[in-house]
DOKOLPA-409096 format. One record per residue (C-alpha): residue in three letters; y, x, z. Coordinates in steps of 0.001 Angstrom, whole numbers, padded with zeros to 6 digits, always signed. Example, Ala and Ser with C-alpha at 12.3 -4.5 7.8 and 13.67 -1.06 7.14 Angstrom:
BEGIN
ALA-004500+012300+007800;SER-001060+013670+007140;
//
This chain:
BEGIN
MET+000551-003665-007695;ASN+002676-001791-010188;GLU+004823+001199-009251;ASP+008144-000693-009530;ARG+006998-003424-007165;VAL+005624-000888-004709;GLN+008921+000971-004615;GLY+010873-002275-004291;LYS+008819-003418-001319;TRP+008354-000003+000245;LYS+010120-000763+003525;GLN+007943-003824+004049;MET+004805-001910+003175;LYS+005440+001018+005520;GLY+004315-000945+008564;ALA+001142-002085+006854;LEU+000394+001470+005744;LYS+000830+002785+009274;SER-001513+000072+010527;ARG-004168+001124+008007;TRP-003621+004896+008224;GLY-002202+005554+011688;LYS-002149+009316+011168;LEU+000595+008987+008556;THR+003973+009820+010045;ASP+007343+008265+009273;ASP+008222+011518+007526;ASP+005055+011231+005408;LEU+006018+007703+004398;ASP+009584+008764+003598;VAL+008256+011488+001299;ILE+005729+009150-000359;GLU+008347+006453-001166;GLY+005902+004195-002980;GLN+004252+006869-005118;LYS+000515+006158-005207;ASP-000493+009738-005976;GLN+001587+010967-003032;LEU-000085+008387-000765;VAL-003537+009492-001874;GLY-002619+013119-001183;LYS-001267+012391+002292;VAL-004300+010270+003218;GLN-006529+013088+002006;GLU-004560+015667+003984;ARG-004199+013726+007246;TYR-007809+012538+007377;GLY-009495+015613+005921;ILE-011352+013645+003275;ALA-012105+014274-000382;LYS-009566+013184-002978;ASP-011960+010631-004493;GLU-012526+009042-001058;ALA-008780+008894-000406;GLN-008293+007353-003866;LYS-010999+004778-003130;GLN-009356+003810+000170;VAL-005895+003475-001389;ASP-007257+001455-004322;GLU-009050-000918-001941;TRP-005922-001297+000183;ASN-003896-002061-002962;ARG-006476-004619-004127;VAL-006458-006451-000800;ASN-002650-006531-000726;ARG-002412-007663-004358;ASP-004861-010491-003656;ALA-002840-011549-000609;GLU+000366-011548-002672;MET-001274-013692-005315;ARG-002440-016218-002691;GLU+001052-016336-001188;ALA+002642-016875-004608;GLU+000201-019673-005403;ALA+000867-021354-002063;GLU+004607-021138-002738;ARG+004163-022701-006182;GLN+002165-025527-004644;ARG+004812-026145-001976;LYS+007512-026313-004630;ALA+005423-028665-006763;SER+004946-031092-003844;
//
C-alpha cells in the first residue's frame, strides 16, 4: 500500500494495527500517522526486536492487507458488473 493511501485510511487502520501489535499505544499510533518507517521503529521499540525483524513483520502485515483490499475491490467490481 502506498504512503498516500496509508495516510488516507489511517483511522481505519489503527484498530487493525492495535490488534496485530497490542503493545502500541494510541499515542504511538498518533505519532506514526501512517509513516511506515515510524511504525517499524515503534514495533522494534515496544517489542524489543531487531529492526530487520520489525521491518519483516510490518511488510508481511502490509502484504496481507493489500491482498485483502485487492480481493474486496475485485468483489465490488463483480457486484457492479452483475
